[in-house]
N, C-alpha and C positions, 0 to 999 in steps of 0.2 A: 509279453509283447502288447497285450491289450492295455495293460496299465500304462505303458509308455505312450501308446496312442491317445489314451484318455488324458494324460498329463499334457500332451502336446496341444490338445484342444483347449486347455485352460492356461495357455502361455500368456504372460503379461504383455500388454501393448504399451506403446509410448505414452498414451493418455493416462495410464495407471499411475505414472510418476508425477503428473502435473498437480500443482496445488489447486485445491478447490477455491474458486474465486469469490463465491458468495456464501453467506451464512444460511444454512437451512437447519432449523431446529429439529432435533430428534423426535421430540414429542410436541408437535404444534398444539397450542391451546387456543381455542376460540376466544377472541377478545369480547368482553361484554359490550353491549351497545352503549352503555353509559360512559365508556372510555373513549377518548377521541380516536376516530378511525383514520383521520388524515392529519398530516403534519400541520402545525400552526403556520399561518401565512407569514408570521414574523421571520421564519427561516428562509424566506425568499429574498430577504433584504441583505445585500452584501455588507452593510455597515454592522450587522450583528456579528458576522464572522470576524471582523477586525477586533472585536472585544473578547473573543474566545481564546483560551490558552492552547498550547500545543497539544496537550493530551486530548482535549475535546476535538480539535481539528483532525488529529490522527484517527480518533474514533469515528468521526463522520466520514472521513475518507475511506476507511476500510469496511464500514458497516452500512453505508448508504450508497453502495456502488451503482453507477449508472444514473445517478440523479443530479439535479441541478445543485443540490447541497454538496455533493462530492466535488463538483467543479469549483464551488465557492471555497471549500476547505482547501483544495489543492492550490487555488490561486493565492489564498492567504499564506499557506506554507511557503510558496515560492517568494512572496514578498518578504518573508522572514529568512530568506537565503537557504531554504531547504531545497534539495534537488532530488527528483525521483529517478531511481535506477531501474530501468526496465527489466534487466536480467534478474536482479535480486528482489524486485517488486517491493522495494522499501525506500525510505527517504534518507538522504545523506546531507550533512552540513559540514563545511570546513571547520575543523577545530583550530587550525592554524594555517598559515599560507603554505601552499604546496611546495615540496622540496624540488620536484621535477615537473616541468610543464612543457608539453609538446603540442603539436597540432592535433594529435590523436588521443592524448590522455594527459592526466595530471596525477601525481603521486604524492601522498603525504598522510597526515593524520586527520581522520574524519570522525564525526559523531554520526551514528546511524540509529534509526528507530527500530528496535527489535519487537515486532508485533506478534511473532510466533511463539517465542519461548518465555518472554518476560514482560511484554508490554512496557518497555522501558528504553531509555536512551543508553547506548553503549559506545565505547571508543574503539575505533579500528585503526591501528598504527600501520604505517607503510602500505596503505591501500592504494591500488591503482584504479582510478576512476576513468574508464574509457568513455570518451564522448559519444561513441556510437550507441551506448546504452542510456544516454541522457534523454529523458523525456523533455522535449523542448517546446511542445505545443500543448495548449489547453483547448479542448473542444467541449462545447456545451452538449 
């Protein structure tokens, strides 16, 4: 009975299944003072982000969370017709025109960015993109 009580005390919570939102290195290493400690001011310029490829924009979006650079990367991805899905926390782009379109969703073939298992773009056929999960606002 004690073992059962002890296991009850270690029961998982809802937060245990949530994805970690920011990168924390296992073994942080102090950066030498000769290495730049702050991002270059050039990365404050939106024109720089217009010249970056999608891989660089995805990298900035996922690894510079909560920064102005993340906002600029998201803005540029949206210009390139990528749409952020809040439930799956990834970016989708139409591969072809949707087969079904309603006021609540559209269904068809999409390209999505797989940042968790392959850091690559994959195709999802017959995907139902519900508009309630569409991130439609960009905040700084």
